[in-house]
N, C-alpha and C positions, 0 to 999 in steps of 0.2 A: 409481499409486494414492496418493491424499492421505490423510494421517493425520488423524483426528479430534482436534483440539487440546484437546477437553474430556476426553479419555482419557489416562491416564498412559502414557508410553513408558518401558520398562525396558531397561537395558543394563548391561554390566559397568562398574564404576568404573574411571576412568582417573586418571592423575597430576593432571590439571588439575581434578579433582573434589575434591582434598584440602581446600581451604577450605570447600567445602559439607559435606564429611564432618565436619569439625571443628565447624561450626555445628550440624549435626544431633546429634552426640554431646553437645555442651554443652546444647542445648535439651532433649534427652532427660534429661540429668542434672538440670537445673533442675526439670523436671516430676516426676522421681522424688523429689527433695529435698522438694518440696511434699507428696508422698504420705507419706513416712516419713523425716524428717530424721535420725532416729537410725540409719538403715540406709544412706542414700545421701549422696553428696557430689558436688560439681562439680569435676572434675579440672582441672588447669592446662591452659590452651589450648595452650601451647607443647608440652607433653608429648603431648597428643592429636595435634597436628600432626605431630610426629616419628613417632608410632606409625603414623599413616596413610601418611606418606611412605615408611616402611620396608616396609609390607605391600601397598600398592596395586600391582597388577600380578601378584601371585601369591596374594593372599587371595581368598576367595570373597565378594566384595562386589558387590551389585547396587544401582544407583541408579534412582530414578524421577524423570522430568521431566514437568512440566506447563508448556506454553508456553515451553520452553527453559530453565526453571529447575529445578535439582535440589531436590526437595521431600521426598524420602524415601530411605531406604536399608534394605537387608536384608543382614546379615552371617551367613554360614554358617560356624560354627567346628567343624571336624572334631574328633571325640573319639577317644581311643585305644581300640582294641578291648580287651575284657576279657582279662587275662592267662590263660594256660593253666591256672593253678592255681585259678582262680575257677569258680563254677558256672554263670555266664551263658553262653549260647550266643554265640560270637563273631560279632557283627554290627557293621557300620560304622554309627556314630551320629554325630550332629552337633547342636549347639545352633543355634537361629535367633534372631537379634535384629533386630527391625524397628522403624524410627523413621519417623514422618511428622510434618512440621512442623505446628504449630497453624495453623488456617486452611485446611488442605488435607485434613483428615480428612473422611470421609464422601463422598469423591469417587472412591473406587475405587483410591486409591494403595496403601494397605496390602494390599488383596487382590491387586493386580497384583504387588507386591513378594513376597508370600508364595508366589504361584504360580511366579514366576521363580526364587525361592530354592529351591523344591522341585525344579525342573528342574535347577538347578545342582548341588544335592546328589545327585540321582539319577545325574547324569553322573559324579560322583566316587565312586560305589559306596555311597552312604549308603542304608540301609534304614529308618532311623528318625530323624526330626527331633524335637528336644526344645525346647519353649518353656518356659523356667523363669521363672515369674511368681509374685510374692508375691500371696497370695489377696486382699489389700486393694486391689490394682490391678484393680478391677472392669472398667475399660474394656479393658485388655489381655486379661483372662480372656475377656471377651465376644468380642473380636476374634479371638483364636486359636480359641476354641470354634466360632465361625461358619466359620472356615477349615478345620474338621475335626479339630482337635486335641482330645484328651480326656485324662482322668487316666490316669496309668500308675504308680500307686504313691503313696506319701506320703513326703515328705521331712520328717523330724523334726530339729529342732535344739535345742541347749541352750547358752545363753551360759555361759561359764566366767568366774568372777571372777578 
């Protein structure tokens, strides 16, 4: 059976994907800096490379390829269960972080990554995935909403001088 080259192929990230993962992280950072420069920064590429070299192979990272090129990734970050002294029912949760390179959005890459990440999370006992997005990032809010994510409370913050 031949694969339709117009559809993304998802797979677990491998060591040889590190340069692509770095490119994705930095592109995502640059995009976020454009949205809110007071909140986001572009990290040092070497630090990002070392991070991915350390975690690839045991982290829950899925990449998406189009025509053999890695054009997106989804990272599932497992969260600690609530401690016994708290009131929340202990359930395994995780954060999801999805990145698709400019020029490849609107081609099903993000949807394929989100679906693959949900399957990976479920295999690791996760019952709830959280997509933490600033409300001003309307594209991300729309993407995750279309993928079935919805509000689950309100996160309030207060900057301290």
